[in-house]
C-alpha positions in Angstrom: -48.7 110.5 96.3 -49.9 109.3 92.9 -52.5 106.7 92.3 -51.0 103.5 90.9 -52.0 100.2 89.1 -49.6 97.4 88.6 -50.8 94.1 87.1 -49.0 91.1 85.7 -49.3 90.1 82.1 -52.5 88.2 82.4 -54.1 91.3 83.9 -53.8 93.3 80.7 -57.4 92.9 79.6 -58.6 94.4 82.9 -56.0 97.2 83.6 -57.9 100.0 81.9 -61.1 99.1 83.9 -59.1 99.5 87.1 -57.7 102.8 85.9 -61.1 104.1 84.9 -62.4 103.1 88.4 -59.7 105.1 90.1 -60.3 108.1 87.8 -63.9 107.8 88.8 -63.0 108.2 92.4 -63.5 104.6 93.5 -61.4 102.9 96.1 -58.4 100.6 95.5 -60.5 97.5 96.4 -63.2 98.6 94.0 -60.6 99.1 91.2 -59.0 95.7 91.9 -62.3 93.9 91.9 -63.5 95.6 88.7 -60.3 94.9 86.8 -60.0 91.3 87.9 -63.7 90.6 87.1 -62.8 91.5 83.5 -59.9 89.0 83.5 -62.0 86.3 85.0 -64.6 86.5 82.2 -62.1 86.7 79.3 -61.5 83.2 77.7 -58.3 84.4 76.1 -56.7 84.3 79.6 -56.2 80.6 79.9 -55.3 80.5 83.6 -58.0 82.6 85.3 -61.7 82.0 85.5 -63.8 81.2 82.4 -61.9 79.3 79.7 -59.0 78.2 81.9 -57.9 74.7 82.7 -59.7 72.3 85.1 -58.3 70.0 87.7 -57.3 66.4 86.8 -61.0 65.3 87.1 -62.2 68.0 84.7 -63.7 70.3 87.3 -62.8 74.0 87.5 -61.6 75.1 90.9 -60.8 78.8 91.4 -58.8 80.6 94.1 -58.7 84.3 94.9 -57.8 86.8 97.6 -58.1 90.5 98.3 -56.5 92.7 100.9 -56.8 96.3 102.3 -53.5 98.0 103.0 -55.1 100.4 105.5 -56.6 97.9 107.8 -54.8 94.6 106.8 -58.2 93.0 106.5 -58.3 90.3 103.9 -60.7 87.7 102.3 -60.0 84.6 100.3 -61.6 81.6 98.7 -60.1 78.3 97.6 -61.2 75.5 95.3 -64.4 77.4 94.5 -66.4 75.6 91.8 -69.1 76.9 89.4 -68.9 80.6 90.1 -67.5 83.1 87.7 -66.0 85.7 90.0 -63.9 84.3 92.7 -62.4 87.8 93.4 -65.9 89.1 94.3 -66.6 86.2 96.6 -63.3 86.7 98.3 -64.1 90.4 98.9 -67.4 89.5 100.4 -65.7 87.0 102.7 -63.8 89.9 104.0 -66.8 92.3 104.1 -69.5 90.1 105.4 -68.0 87.4 107.6 -65.6 87.1 110.6 -63.4 84.8 108.5 -60.5 85.3 106.1 -60.8 82.2 104.0 -63.6 79.8 102.8 -62.8 76.8 100.7 -64.6 74.1 98.7 -68.3 73.5 99.3 -68.3 76.1 102.0 -67.1 78.8 99.6 -69.7 77.7 97.0 -72.4 77.8 99.6 -71.4 81.4 100.6 -71.2 82.4 96.9 -74.8 81.2 96.4 -75.9 83.1 99.5 -74.6 86.4 98.2 -76.1 85.9 94.8 -72.8 85.6 92.8 -73.1 84.6 89.2 -73.1 80.8 88.8 -72.4 78.7 85.7 -70.1 76.4 83.8 -66.6 77.9 83.6 -65.2 75.2 81.3 -65.2 76.5 77.7 -65.4 74.1 74.8 -61.7 74.8 74.0 -60.7 74.1 77.5 -62.7 70.9 77.6 -61.2 69.7 74.4 -57.7 70.4 75.6 -58.4 68.6 78.9 -59.6 65.5 77.1 -56.5 65.6 74.9 -54.3 65.9 78.0 -56.0 62.9 79.6 -55.5 60.8 76.5 -51.8 61.7 76.3 -50.9 61.4 80.0 -53.1 58.9 81.7 -51.7 55.3 81.3 -53.9 53.2 79.0 -54.5 50.6 81.7 -56.1 53.3 83.9 -58.5 54.7 81.2 -61.2 52.0 81.5 -61.7 52.8 85.2 -61.1 56.6 84.9 -61.6 58.6 87.1 -62.0 55.9 89.8 -58.2 55.3 90.0 -55.4 56.5 92.2 -54.7 60.1 91.1 -51.2 60.7 92.5 -49.4 58.7 89.7 -50.8 60.9 87.0 -50.1 64.3 88.6 -46.4 64.7 87.8 -46.9 65.3 84.1 -49.0 68.4 85.1 -45.9 69.8 86.8 -44.7 70.9 83.4 -43.8 74.6 83.4 -46.4 75.2 80.7 -49.3 74.0 82.9 -48.0 74.5 86.5 -48.5 78.3 86.5 -51.0 81.0 85.9 -52.5 83.8 88.0 -53.6 87.4 87.7 -52.5 89.9 90.3 -53.4 93.6 90.8 -51.6 96.0 93.1 -53.4 99.4 93.4 -53.1 102.6 95.3 -56.1 104.8 94.8 -57.0 108.5 95.4 -57.4 108.0 99.1 -53.8 106.7 99.2 -54.8 103.3 100.5 -53.1 100.3 98.9 -55.1 97.2 97.9 -54.1 93.9 96.4 -56.0 91.2 94.6 -55.2 87.8 93.1 -57.3 85.3 91.1 -56.5 82.0 89.4 -57.8 78.7 88.3 -54.5 77.3 89.5 -52.2 74.7 88.2 -53.8 73.0 85.1 -54.9 69.4 85.7 -54.0 69.6 89.4 -55.2 67.3 92.1 -58.7 68.2 93.3 -58.5 70.5 96.3 -55.0 71.8 95.5 -54.4 75.3 96.7 -51.5 77.4 95.5 -50.4 80.7 97.0 -53.1 82.9 95.5 -55.6 82.5 98.4 -52.8 82.4 101.1 -52.4 85.9 102.5 -48.6 86.6 102.9 -47.6 84.0 100.3 -49.2 85.1 97.0 -50.0 88.7 98.0 -49.6 91.2 100.8 -50.2 95.0 101.0 -49.5 97.4 103.8 -50.0 101.2 103.5 -46.9 101.8 105.5 -44.6 99.9 103.2 -46.1 99.1 99.8 -47.5 96.0 98.0 -46.3 92.7 96.7 -47.7 89.7 94.8 -46.4 86.5 93.2 -47.2 84.3 90.2 -46.2 80.9 88.9 -45.1 78.2 91.4 -47.2 78.8 94.5 -45.8 75.7 96.2 -42.6 77.6 96.6 -43.9 81.0 97.8 -46.1 79.3 100.4 -43.0 77.7 101.9 -41.1 81.0 101.9 -44.0 83.4 102.8 -42.7 85.5 99.9 -45.1 88.4 99.8 -45.0 89.0 103.6 -41.2 88.7 103.4 -41.1 91.5 100.9 -43.0 93.7 103.3 -40.5 92.9 106.0 -37.6 93.9 103.8 -39.3 97.1 102.8 -40.0 97.8 106.5 -36.3 97.5 107.2 -35.6 100.2 104.6 -34.9 98.2 101.4 -35.8 99.6 98.0 -38.4 97.8 95.9 -35.6 96.3 93.9 -33.6 95.1 96.9 -36.7 93.7 98.6 -37.6 91.8 95.5 -34.1 90.4 95.1 -34.0 89.4 98.8 -37.3 87.5 98.4 -36.1 85.7 95.3 -32.9 84.7 97.2 -35.1 83.2 99.9 -36.8 81.1 97.2 -33.4 79.9 95.9 -32.7 78.4 99.4 -35.6 76.0 99.1 -34.6 72.3 98.8 -36.8 69.4 97.8 -40.4 69.4 96.8 -41.6 70.8 93.5 -39.4 73.7 92.4 -40.1 75.9 89.4 -40.3 79.5 88.2 -41.6 82.4 90.3 -42.3 86.1 89.4 -42.3 88.6 92.3 -44.1 92.0 91.8 -43.2 94.8 94.2 -44.2 98.4 94.5 -42.8 100.4 97.4 -44.5 103.1 99.4 -43.3 105.8 97.0 -44.8 103.9 94.0 -41.5 102.6 92.6 -42.1 99.2 90.9 -39.7 96.3 90.5 -40.7 93.0 89.0 -38.2 90.1 88.6 -38.2 86.3 88.2 -36.3 83.2 88.9 -36.5 80.0 86.8 -37.4 81.8 83.6 -35.0 82.6 80.7 -37.2 85.2 79.0 -38.7 88.4 80.4 -42.4 88.3 81.3 -44.6 91.3 80.8 -46.4 93.4 83.5 -48.5 96.5 83.3 -47.8 99.7 85.2 -49.7 103.0 85.4 -49.6 106.1 87.7 -51.9 109.0 87.5 -49.6 111.4 85.7 -49.2 108.9 82.8 -51.5 109.2 79.8 -51.7 105.5 79.3 -50.7 102.3 80.9 -47.2 100.9 80.0 -46.3 97.3 79.3 -42.9 96.7 80.9 -40.7 93.6 81.2 -39.9 91.7 84.4 -36.2 91.0 84.9 -35.0 87.3 84.8 -32.5 86.8 87.7 
């Protein structure tokens, strides 16, 4: 079976790095980590790593996860501050510890122990946009005491579809035929400190299994956590559904949610044969994704289907 790379639109800057890693004989996890590290350092990607948006207090908090389809081992970090490569820290959680997830101060402590690169992830542009957002959305009476004020009243403006989204996901099958999946994000712009979306939640934001294929989600993680979307896709594939049917079933599950914050979701699926299907709910325009398999000369930019 062919080697494959599928990444969402934000992953475009790192796709070729993943492809080159596979062509060089490296594993799916190596290819995922290499590609996502490129995305995490690129300030033009405003929702992942350096240059993306901070939480409501102006602090960058990054989430990531990685998973091996051969063993179903996984690693994840949440609310990681001051380290450039959340995906690499997540992988080392899987490789070096008995745990699946580390968050907050514990994740940062571990990142320091393994020598991961540390620094200020907030670019000048991102800082200026954050300060402008605070001026526009925090009530004037709260500004004199900011940030020592109740935060919950100022969170709902950040639920705007333009800010409550943003992730990169990579689904890869390498030369050894093992699937891998990886996700990295700075999360919802101007979120409450400590907010986790679906990216570090195995089975919500991403899941891979050599027996069935791979799946990952972007946009409104609050919804895919509730529905266990990526793991649900695997269950539909296990029952014999095609990539398209499994994706449609998972999106129908999301439509059944009531209450709470509801927004757009994009579900990316590749079945065991390597057939991709990417579709969305809550969006009127198609969103791009990148797809490559080893017989193709170059990666293709395709469009997700709004349903």
